[in-house]
SEGU-39836 format. One record per atom (N, C-alpha, C, O): residue in one letter; z negated, x, y negated. Coordinates in pm, 1 decimal, decimal comma, always signed. Each point is the difference from the previous one (the first is absolute). Layout:
N
<atom><resn>A</resn><up>Z</up><east>X</east><north>Y</north></atom>
...
END
This chain:
67
<atom><resn>X</resn><up>+30,7</up><east>+97,5</east><north>+91,7</north></atom>
<atom><resn>X</resn><up>-21,1</up><east>-147,4</east><north>-130,9</north></atom>
<atom><resn>X</resn><up>-6,0</up><east>+156,9</east><north>-96,6</north></atom>
<atom><resn>X</resn><up>-32,7</up><east>+116,0</east><north>+25,1</north></atom>
<atom><resn>X</resn><up>+81,3</up><east>-186,3</east><north>-138,0</north></atom>
<atom><resn>X</resn><up>+32,6</up><east>+50,4</east><north>-109,0</north></atom>
<atom><resn>X</resn><up>-128,4</up><east>+8,1</east><north>-54,7</north></atom>
<atom><resn>X</resn><up>-75,0</up><east>-91,4</east><north>+34,2</north></atom>
<atom><resn>X</resn><up>+16,7</up><east>+198,7</east><north>-130,4</north></atom>
<atom><resn>X</resn><up>-67,6</up><east>+5,3</east><north>-103,7</north></atom>
<atom><resn>X</resn><up>+42,8</up><east>-2,3</east><north>-140,9</north></atom>
<atom><resn>X</resn><up>+49,0</up><east>+93,1</east><north>-63,9</north></atom>
<atom><resn>X</resn><up>-77,8</up><east>-228,0</east><north>+20,0</north></atom>
<atom><resn>X</resn><up>+99,5</up><east>+10,7</east><north>-121,6</north></atom>
<atom><resn>X</resn><up>-64,5</up><east>-26,2</east><north>-141,8</north></atom>
<atom><resn>X</resn><up>+51,7</up><east>-24,9</east><north>-109,0</north></atom>
<atom><resn>X</resn><up>-217,6</up><east>+42,9</east><north>+159,6</north></atom>
<atom><resn>X</resn><up>-87,0</up><east>+17,2</east><north>-170,2</north></atom>
<atom><resn>X</resn><up>+12,9</up><east>-115,0</east><north>-39,6</north></atom>
<atom><resn>X</resn><up>+19,6</up><east>+2,8</east><north>-121,5</north></atom>
<atom><resn>X</resn><up>-20,3</up><east>-116,5</east><north>+165,6</north></atom>
<atom><resn>X</resn><up>+33,2</up><east>-131,4</east><north>-119,2</north></atom>
<atom><resn>X</resn><up>+98,0</up><east>+0,7</east><north>-83,4</north></atom>
<atom><resn>X</resn><up>+1,2</up><east>-66,6</east><north>-103,5</north></atom>
<atom><resn>X</resn><up>+110,9</up><east>+160,0</east><north>+150,5</north></atom>
<atom><resn>X</resn><up>+130,3</up><east>-35,6</east><north>-40,8</north></atom>
<atom><resn>X</resn><up>+24,3</up><east>-98,3</east><north>+94,7</north></atom>
<atom><resn>X</resn><up>-58,4</up><east>-20,2</east><north>+106,5</north></atom>
<atom><resn>X</resn><up>+208,1</up><east>-74,3</east><north>-188,4</north></atom>
<atom><resn>X</resn><up>+95,2</up><east>-88,0</east><north>+65,5</north></atom>
<atom><resn>X</resn><up>+120,8</up><east>+25,2</east><north>+28,0</north></atom>
<atom><resn>X</resn><up>+65,9</up><east>+32,3</east><north>-98,8</north></atom>
<atom><resn>X</resn><up>-8,1</up><east>-34,4</east><north>+200,3</north></atom>
<atom><resn>X</resn><up>+145,3</up><east>+22,6</east><north>-2,1</north></atom>
<atom><resn>X</resn><up>+40,3</up><east>-127,1</east><north>+1,2</north></atom>
<atom><resn>X</resn><up>-32,7</up><east>-98,9</east><north>+65,6</north></atom>
<atom><resn>X</resn><up>+138,7</up><east>+127,9</east><north>-182,0</north></atom>
<atom><resn>X</resn><up>+82,8</up><east>-115,1</east><north>-24,4</north></atom>
<atom><resn>X</resn><up>+168,2</up><east>+79,3</east><north>+16,2</north></atom>
<atom><resn>X</resn><up>+37,0</up><east>+111,6</east><north>-36,6</north></atom>
<atom><resn>X</resn><up>+49,4</up><east>-238,8</east><north>+116,6</north></atom>
<atom><resn>X</resn><up>+93,8</up><east>+75,8</east><north>+78,2</north></atom>
<atom><resn>X</resn><up>+78,4</up><east>-94,9</east><north>-108,1</north></atom>
<atom><resn>X</resn><up>+5,3</up><east>-115,9</east><north>+41,1</north></atom>
<atom><resn>X</resn><up>+62,9</up><east>+136,8</east><north>-181,0</north></atom>
<atom><resn>X</resn><up>+94,8</up><east>-42,8</east><north>-70,1</north></atom>
<atom><resn>X</resn><up>+180,3</up><east>+6,4</east><north>+20,2</north></atom>
<atom><resn>X</resn><up>+87,2</up><east>+27,8</east><north>-82,4</north></atom>
<atom><resn>X</resn><up>-78,7</up><east>-61,9</east><north>+212,0</north></atom>
<atom><resn>X</resn><up>+112,5</up><east>-23,0</east><north>+52,8</north></atom>
<atom><resn>X</resn><up>+10,3</up><east>-154,7</east><north>+137,2</north></atom>
<atom><resn>X</resn><up>-86,1</up><east>-40,9</east><north>+77,9</north></atom>
<atom><resn>X</resn><up>+201,6</up><east>+3,3</east><north>-97,5</north></atom>
<atom><resn>X</resn><up>+11,3</up><east>-57,3</east><north>+104,2</north></atom>
<atom><resn>X</resn><up>+80,5</up><east>+37,4</east><north>+122,1</north></atom>
<atom><resn>X</resn><up>+43,7</up><east>-88,1</east><north>+74,1</north></atom>
<atom><resn>X</resn><up>-25,3</up><east>+201,3</east><north>-53,8</north></atom>
<atom><resn>X</resn><up>+18,3</up><east>+30,2</east><north>+103,6</north></atom>
<atom><resn>X</resn><up>-57,4</up><east>+27,2</east><north>+110,7</north></atom>
<atom><resn>X</resn><up>-84,3</up><east>+86,9</east><north>+22,1</north></atom>
<atom><resn>X</resn><up>+155,6</up><east>-202,7</east><north>+86,6</north></atom>
<atom><resn>X</resn><up>-33,5</up><east>+2,3</east><north>+126,0</north></atom>
<atom><resn>X</resn><up>-6,5</up><east>+162,6</east><north>+90,9</north></atom>
<atom><resn>X</resn><up>-39,7</up><east>-7,9</east><north>+116,3</north></atom>
<atom><resn>X</resn><up>+63,0</up><east>+93,7</east><north>-148,7</north></atom>
<atom><resn>X</resn><up>-19,6</up><east>+130,7</east><north>+68,8</north></atom>
<atom><resn>X</resn><up>-120,4</up><east>+71,5</east><north>-85,1</north></atom>
<atom><resn>X</resn><up>-85,9</up><east>+64,0</east><north>+60,7</north></atom>
<atom><resn>X</resn><up>+83,0</up><east>-75,2</east><north>-184,7</north></atom>
<atom><resn>X</resn><up>-107,8</up><east>+50,6</east><north>-37,6</north></atom>
<atom><resn>X</resn><up>-98,7</up><east>-91,5</east><north>+14,5</north></atom>
<atom><resn>X</resn><up>-98,6</up><east>+73,4</east><north>-7,9</north></atom>
<atom><resn>X</resn><up>+50,0</up><east>-201,5</east><north>+26,3</north></atom>
<atom><resn>X</resn><up>-79,4</up><east>-60,1</east><north>+64,9</north></atom>
<atom><resn>X</resn><up>-93,7</up><east>+16,3</east><north>+127,6</north></atom>
<atom><resn>X</resn><up>-120,5</up><east>-6,1</east><north>+24,7</north></atom>
<atom><resn>X</resn><up>+276,3</up><east>+37,4</east><north>+64,6</north></atom>
<atom><resn>X</resn><up>-43,5</up><east>+46,2</east><north>+131,5</north></atom>
<atom><resn>X</resn><up>-50,8</up><east>+146,5</east><north>+5,8</north></atom>
<atom><resn>X</resn><up>-85,7</up><east>+27,9</east><north>+83,9</north></atom>
<atom><resn>X</resn><up>+113,8</up><east>+28,2</east><north>-133,5</north></atom>
<atom><resn>X</resn><up>-16,3</up><east>+174,6</east><north>-36,2</north></atom>
<atom><resn>X</resn><up>-188,4</up><east>+17,2</east><north>-46,8</north></atom>
<atom><resn>X</resn><up>-72,2</up><east>+76,5</east><north>+64,0</north></atom>
<atom><resn>X</resn><up>+23,3</up><east>-153,9</east><north>-171,8</north></atom>
<atom><resn>X</resn><up>-129,4</up><east>-31,8</east><north>+7,5</north></atom>
<atom><resn>X</resn><up>-110,9</up><east>-74,2</east><north>+105,2</north></atom>
<atom><resn>X</resn><up>-114,0</up><east>+29,2</east><north>+36,1</north></atom>
<atom><resn>X</resn><up>+187,0</up><east>-116,2</east><north>-12,4</north></atom>
<atom><resn>X</resn><up>-68,7</up><east>-88,4</east><north>+153,4</north></atom>
<atom><resn>X</resn><up>+14,1</up><east>+108,2</east><north>+126,6</north></atom>
<atom><resn>X</resn><up>-94,2</up><east>-2,6</east><north>+79,2</north></atom>
<atom><resn>X</resn><up>+172,0</up><east>+71,1</east><north>-59,4</north></atom>
<atom><resn>X</resn><up>+21,4</up><east>+87,7</east><north>+101,7</north></atom>
<atom><resn>X</resn><up>-101,3</up><east>+124,8</east><north>-26,6</north></atom>
<atom><resn>X</resn><up>-38,6</up><east>+67,0</east><north>+95,8</north></atom>
<atom><resn>X</resn><up>+1,9</up><east>-41,5</east><north>-212,3</north></atom>
<atom><resn>X</resn><up>-111,7</up><east>+111,6</east><north>-28,4</north></atom>
<atom><resn>X</resn><up>-138,0</up><east>-43,5</east><north>+19,1</north></atom>
<atom><resn>X</resn><up>-78,8</up><east>+77,1</east><north>+54,8</north></atom>
<atom><resn>X</resn><up>+38,6</up><east>-200,4</east><north>-96,9</north></atom>
<atom><resn>X</resn><up>-96,3</up><east>-87,7</east><north>+6,6</north></atom>
<atom><resn>X</resn><up>-100,6</up><east>+26,3</east><north>-182,6</north></atom>
<atom><resn>X</resn><up>-111,8</up><east>+15,2</east><north>-49,3</north></atom>
<atom><resn>X</resn><up>+252,0</up><east>-25,8</east><north>+18,9</north></atom>
<atom><resn>X</resn><up>-72,0</up><east>+3,8</east><north>-169,0</north></atom>
<atom><resn>X</resn><up>-47,1</up><east>-111,5</east><north>-92,8</north></atom>
<atom><resn>X</resn><up>+91,5</up><east>-48,7</east><north>-66,5</north></atom>
<atom><resn>X</resn><up>-229,5</up><east>-10,4</east><north>+43,3</north></atom>
<atom><resn>X</resn><up>+12,0</up><east>-139,5</east><north>-32,4</north></atom>
<atom><resn>X</resn><up>+94,7</up><east>-26,7</east><north>-135,8</north></atom>
<atom><resn>X</resn><up>-15,6</up><east>+49,9</east><north>-111,5</north></atom>
<atom><resn>X</resn><up>+106,3</up><east>-132,9</east><north>+150,5</north></atom>
<atom><resn>X</resn><up>+54,0</up><east>+10,6</east><north>-174,9</north></atom>
<atom><resn>X</resn><up>+4,9</up><east>-140,5</east><north>-29,2</north></atom>
<atom><resn>X</resn><up>-55,6</up><east>-87,0</east><north>+67,1</north></atom>
<atom><resn>X</resn><up>+128,2</up><east>+67,7</east><north>-175,7</north></atom>
<atom><resn>X</resn><up>+89,5</up><east>-166,0</east><north>-41,6</north></atom>
<atom><resn>X</resn><up>+104,6</up><east>+56,4</east><north>-79,4</north></atom>
<atom><resn>X</resn><up>+7,3</up><east>+96,1</east><north>-76,5</north></atom>
<atom><resn>X</resn><up>+66,2</up><east>-178,1</east><north>+114,4</north></atom>
<atom><resn>X</resn><up>+116,8</up><east>-37,2</east><north>-43,5</north></atom>
<atom><resn>X</resn><up>+26,2</up><east>-57,8</east><north>-137,6</north></atom>
<atom><resn>X</resn><up>-34,1</up><east>-116,7</east><north>-19,4</north></atom>
<atom><resn>X</resn><up>+81,4</up><east>+174,0</east><north>-61,5</north></atom>
<atom><resn>X</resn><up>+37,9</up><east>-106,9</east><north>-165,2</north></atom>
<atom><resn>X</resn><up>+91,2</up><east>+66,1</east><north>-36,5</north></atom>
<atom><resn>X</resn><up>-7,5</up><east>+120,6</east><north>-23,5</north></atom>
<atom><resn>X</resn><up>+144,5</up><east>-215,2</east><north>+9,3</north></atom>
<atom><resn>X</resn><up>+103,4</up><east>+40,3</east><north>-29,6</north></atom>
<atom><resn>X</resn><up>+30,0</up><east>-23,5</east><north>-168,1</north></atom>
<atom><resn>X</resn><up>-2,6</up><east>-113,7</east><north>-47,0</north></atom>
<atom><resn>X</resn><up>+26,6</up><east>+214,8</east><north>-24,2</north></atom>
<atom><resn>X</resn><up>+11,7</up><east>-19,6</east><north>-171,8</north></atom>
<atom><resn>X</resn><up>+130,5</up><east>-29,8</east><north>-27,0</north></atom>
<atom><resn>X</resn><up>+71,6</up><east>+77,8</east><north>+62,9</north></atom>
<atom><resn>X</resn><up>-20,1</up><east>-140,8</east><north>-115,9</north></atom>
<atom><resn>X</resn><up>+123,1</up><east>-25,3</east><north>-49,6</north></atom>
<atom><resn>X</resn><up>+44,8</up><east>+122,7</east><north>-93,5</north></atom>
<atom><resn>X</resn><up>-4,6</up><east>-5,8</east><north>-122,8</north></atom>
<atom><resn>X</resn><up>+42,0</up><east>+101,1</east><north>+184,7</north></atom>
<atom><resn>X</resn><up>+73,6</up><east>+98,9</east><north>-166,8</north></atom>
<atom><resn>X</resn><up>+127,5</up><east>+77,6</east><north>+50,2</north></atom>
<atom><resn>X</resn><up>+46,1</up><east>+25,4</east><north>+111,3</north></atom>
<atom><resn>X</resn><up>-18,0</up><east>-5,3</east><north>-208,7</north></atom>
<atom><resn>X</resn><up>+148,5</up><east>+60,0</east><north>+3,0</north></atom>
<atom><resn>X</resn><up>-8,9</up><east>+128,8</east><north>+74,4</north></atom>
<atom><resn>X</resn><up>-82,6</up><east>+73,6</east><north>-54,1</north></atom>
<atom><resn>X</resn><up>+120,9</up><east>-37,2</east><north>+125,8</north></atom>
<atom><resn>X</resn><up>+6,9</up><east>+123,0</east><north>+100,6</north></atom>
<atom><resn>X</resn><up>+127,3</up><east>+117,6</east><north>-92,3</north></atom>
<atom><resn>X</resn><up>+43,7</up><east>+102,6</east><north>+52,1</north></atom>
<atom><resn>X</resn><up>-20,5</up><east>-132,1</east><north>-137,3</north></atom>
<atom><resn>X</resn><up>+135,7</up><east>+77,7</east><north>-75,4</north></atom>
<atom><resn>X</resn><up>-87,9</up><east>+132,6</east><north>-58,6</north></atom>
<atom><resn>X</resn><up>-121,7</up><east>-16,5</east><north>-9,3</north></atom>
<atom><resn>X</resn><up>+175,3</up><east>+139,9</east><north>-28,2</north></atom>
<atom><resn>X</resn><up>-98,2</up><east>+96,9</east><north>-35,2</north></atom>
<atom><resn>X</resn><up>+99,7</up><east>+110,8</east><north>-46,2</north></atom>
<atom><resn>X</resn><up>+113,4</up><east>+6,3</east><north>+47,5</north></atom>
<atom><resn>X</resn><up>-162,1</up><east>+85,6</east><north>-146,8</north></atom>
<atom><resn>X</resn><up>+80,7</up><east>+78,0</east><north>-102,7</north></atom>
<atom><resn>X</resn><up>+71,1</up><east>+48,3</east><north>+96,8</north></atom>
<atom><resn>X</resn><up>-48,3</up><east>+19,2</east><north>+111,6</north></atom>
<atom><resn>X</resn><up>+215,2</up><east>+15,7</east><north>-152,7</north></atom>
<atom><resn>X</resn><up>+51,7</up><east>+99,3</east><north>+50,1</north></atom>
<atom><resn>X</resn><up>-41,8</up><east>+113,8</east><north>+25,4</north></atom>
<atom><resn>X</resn><up>+27,9</up><east>+45,9</east><north>+110,8</north></atom>
<atom><resn>X</resn><up>-93,6</up><east>+20,7</east><north>-188,4</north></atom>
<atom><resn>X</resn><up>-45,3</up><east>+144,7</east><north>-0,1</north></atom>
<atom><resn>X</resn><up>-98,4</up><east>+51,8</east><north>+57,9</north></atom>
<atom><resn>X</resn><up>-47,1</up><east>+111,3</east><north>-23,5</north></atom>
<atom><resn>X</resn><up>-1,8</up><east>-215,9</east><north>+129,5</north></atom>
<atom><resn>X</resn><up>-70,8</up><east>+14,9</east><north>+107,7</north></atom>
<atom><resn>X</resn><up>+2,8</up><east>+44,8</east><north>+106,8</north></atom>
<atom><resn>X</resn><up>+59,6</up><east>-72,3</east><north>+79,9</north></atom>
<atom><resn>X</resn><up>-100,9</up><east>+167,8</east><north>-38,1</north></atom>
<atom><resn>X</resn><up>+8,2</up><east>+81,4</east><north>+156,5</north></atom>
<atom><resn>X</resn><up>-74,2</up><east>-28,2</east><north>+94,1</north></atom>
<atom><resn>X</resn><up>-105,5</up><east>-41,5</east><north>-48,1</north></atom>
<atom><resn>X</resn><up>+101,4</up><east>+41,1</east><north>+184,3</north></atom>
<atom><resn>X</resn><up>-77,6</up><east>+25,4</east><north>+95,2</north></atom>
<atom><resn>X</resn><up>-82,6</up><east>-93,5</east><north>+32,7</north></atom>
<atom><resn>X</resn><up>+36,4</up><east>-115,9</east><north>+20,0</north></atom>
<atom><resn>X</resn><up>-194,5</up><east>+168,9</east><north>-8,0</north></atom>
<atom><resn>X</resn><up>-91,5</up><east>-71,2</east><north>-25,6</north></atom>
<atom><resn>X</resn><up>-32,5</up><east>-103,4</east><north>-113,5</north></atom>
<atom><resn>X</resn><up>-43,4</up><east>-114,0</east><north>+16,7</north></atom>
<atom><resn>X</resn><up>+81,3</up><east>+194,0</east><north>-169,5</north></atom>
<atom><resn>X</resn><up>+8,7</up><east>-72,6</east><north>-81,7</north></atom>
<atom><resn>X</resn><up>+53,1</up><east>-155,5</east><north>-0,9</north></atom>
<atom><resn>X</resn><up>+10,3</up><east>-66,0</east><north>-103,4</north></atom>
<atom><resn>X</resn><up>+7,2</up><east>+39,9</east><north>+174,5</north></atom>
<atom><resn>X</resn><up>+86,9</up><east>-147,5</east><north>-9,8</north></atom>
<atom><resn>X</resn><up>-82,5</up><east>-92,9</east><north>+98,0</north></atom>
<atom><resn>X</resn><up>+8,8</up><east>-119,7</east><north>-27,4</north></atom>
<atom><resn>X</resn><up>-65,4</up><east>+143,0</east><north>+105,8</north></atom>
<atom><resn>X</resn><up>-104,4</up><east>-93,7</east><north>+61,9</north></atom>
<atom><resn>X</resn><up>-150,8</up><east>-5,7</east><north>-80,1</north></atom>
<atom><resn>X</resn><up>-63,0</up><east>-105,4</east><north>-9,1</north></atom>
<atom><resn>X</resn><up>+16,8</up><east>+229,6</east><north>-45,0</north></atom>
<atom><resn>X</resn><up>-95,9</up><east>+20,4</east><north>-99,2</north></atom>
<atom><resn>X</resn><up>+27,3</up><east>-75,3</east><north>-86,2</north></atom>
<atom><resn>X</resn><up>-103,9</up><east>-40,9</east><north>-52,1</north></atom>
<atom><resn>X</resn><up>+235,9</up><east>-21,7</east><north>-14,7</north></atom>
<atom><resn>X</resn><up>+2,5</up><east>-67,4</east><north>-143,6</north></atom>
<atom><resn>X</resn><up>-7,6</up><east>-131,6</east><north>+45,7</north></atom>
<atom><resn>X</resn><up>-76,4</up><east>-81,1</east><north>-52,3</north></atom>
<atom><resn>X</resn><up>+159,2</up><east>+49,9</east><north>+158,2</north></atom>
<atom><resn>X</resn><up>+4,2</up><east>-138,9</east><north>+53,8</north></atom>
<atom><resn>X</resn><up>-144,2</up><east>-98,1</east><north>+44,7</north></atom>
<atom><resn>X</resn><up>-17,8</up><east>-121,3</east><north>-10,5</north></atom>
<atom><resn>X</resn><up>-81,7</up><east>+241,3</east><north>+69,1</north></atom>
<atom><resn>X</resn><up>-106,0</up><east>-11,3</east><north>+36,7</north></atom>
<atom><resn>X</resn><up>-118,5</up><east>-70,9</east><north>-97,8</north></atom>
<atom><resn>X</resn><up>-73,3</up><east>-97,0</east><north>+19,7</north></atom>
<atom><resn>X</resn><up>+90,2</up><east>+202,4</east><north>-149,8</north></atom>
<atom><resn>X</resn><up>-67,6</up><east>-37,9</east><north>-123,4</north></atom>
<atom><resn>X</resn><up>+66,6</up><east>-113,0</east><north>-47,5</north></atom>
<atom><resn>X</resn><up>-85,8</up><east>-74,7</east><north>-47,1</north></atom>
<atom><resn>X</resn><up>+222,1</up><east>+14,9</east><north>+34,1</north></atom>
<atom><resn>X</resn><up>+23,4</up><east>-115,5</east><north>-35,0</north></atom>
<atom><resn>X</resn><up>-61,3</up><east>-118,6</east><north>+54,8</north></atom>
<atom><resn>X</resn><up>-54,4</up><east>-87,5</east><north>-67,3</north></atom>
<atom><resn>X</resn><up>+65,4</up><east>+89,0</east><north>+187,5</north></atom>
<atom><resn>X</resn><up>-108,1</up><east>-73,6</east><north>+88,7</north></atom>
<atom><resn>X</resn><up>-125,0</up><east>-32,4</east><north>+48,1</north></atom>
<atom><resn>X</resn><up>-35,0</up><east>-82,9</east><north>+84,0</north></atom>
<atom><resn>X</resn><up>-56,6</up><east>+201,2</east><north>-184,0</north></atom>
<atom><resn>X</resn><up>-139,6</up><east>-2,3</east><north>+5,0</north></atom>
<atom><resn>X</resn><up>-50,8</up><east>-134,4</east><north>-74,4</north></atom>
<atom><resn>X</resn><up>+51,3</up><east>-55,2</east><north>-97,3</north></atom>
<atom><resn>X</resn><up>-185,7</up><east>+11,9</east><north>+182,7</north></atom>
<atom><resn>X</resn><up>-71,6</up><east>-120,7</east><north>-67,7</north></atom>
<atom><resn>X</resn><up>+52,3</up><east>+30,3</east><north>-138,7</north></atom>
<atom><resn>X</resn><up>+121,8</up><east>+3,5</east><north>-17,1</north></atom>
<atom><resn>X</resn><up>-197,3</up><east>+16,6</east><north>-73,7</north></atom>
<atom><resn>X</resn><up>-29,1</up><east>+70,7</east><north>-135,0</north></atom>
<atom><resn>X</resn><up>+116,4</up><east>+6,2</east><north>-30,8</north></atom>
<atom><resn>X</resn><up>+2,0</up><east>-88,3</east><north>-85,8</north></atom>
<atom><resn>X</resn><up>+116,0</up><east>+132,8</east><north>+91,5</north></atom>
<atom><resn>X</resn><up>+151,6</up><east>+2,0</east><north>-58,9</north></atom>
<atom><resn>X</resn><up>-0,4</up><east>-154,2</east><north>+17,1</north></atom>
<atom><resn>X</resn><up>-11,1</up><east>-56,6</east><north>-108,7</north></atom>
<atom><resn>X</resn><up>+20,4</up><east>-28,7</east><north>+217,4</north></atom>
<atom><resn>X</resn><up>+53,5</up><east>-148,1</east><north>-5,6</north></atom>
<atom><resn>X</resn><up>-52,6</up><east>-76,2</east><north>-101,3</north></atom>
<atom><resn>X</resn><up>+56,2</up><east>-61,3</east><north>-90,7</north></atom>
<atom><resn>X</resn><up>-172,2</up><east>+73,8</east><north>+118,9</north></atom>
<atom><resn>X</resn><up>-98,5</up><east>-40,2</east><north>-90,5</north></atom>
<atom><resn>X</resn><up>+2,4</up><east>-31,6</east><north>-164,6</north></atom>
<atom><resn>X</resn><up>-18,3</up><east>-103,1</east><north>-64,6</north></atom>
<atom><resn>X</resn><up>+56,9</up><east>+273,8</east><north>+19,1</north></atom>
<atom><resn>X</resn><up>+13,0</up><east>-37,5</east><north>-116,0</north></atom>
<atom><resn>X</resn><up>+144,3</up><east>-43,3</east><north>-58,6</north></atom>
<atom><resn>X</resn><up>+12,3</up><east>-62,4</east><north>-105,4</north></atom>
<atom><resn>X</resn><up>+109,0</up><east>+108,7</east><north>+197,5</north></atom>
<atom><resn>X</resn><up>+107,3</up><east>-117,2</east><north>-8,8</north></atom>
<atom><resn>X</resn><up>+2,3</up><east>-131,6</east><north>+19,0</north></atom>
<atom><resn>X</resn><up>+109,4</up><east>-56,3</east><north>+1,9</north></atom>
<atom><resn>X</resn><up>-224,8</up><east>-15,1</east><north>+15,2</north></atom>
<atom><resn>X</resn><up>+39,4</up><east>-152,9</east><north>+21,6</north></atom>
<atom><resn>X</resn><up>-132,5</up><east>-41,9</east><north>-96,0</north></atom>
<atom><resn>X</resn><up>-56,6</up><east>-107,3</east><north>+21,1</north></atom>
<atom><resn>X</resn><up>+9,4</up><east>+200,3</east><north>-130,1</north></atom>
<atom><resn>X</resn><up>-71,8</up><east>-55,6</east><north>-98,3</north></atom>
<atom><resn>X</resn><up>+106,6</up><east>-59,7</east><north>-124,4</north></atom>
<atom><resn>X</resn><up>-46,4</up><east>-55,0</east><north>-99,9</north></atom>
END
């Protein structure tokens, strides 16, 4: 079992493969799909792309956009 030290894992994806991955690992998680445009600036490369999209999907960013 994983120790998350009070953290909650939120899977911000509707992907069945990602959900199955977490289920197979036995990591407790919640699926919360945020309606976010997944486009990114063309100058981003490699790991910068998913980091940019993840930041757009973070609950605090979504809450700021809904105000």
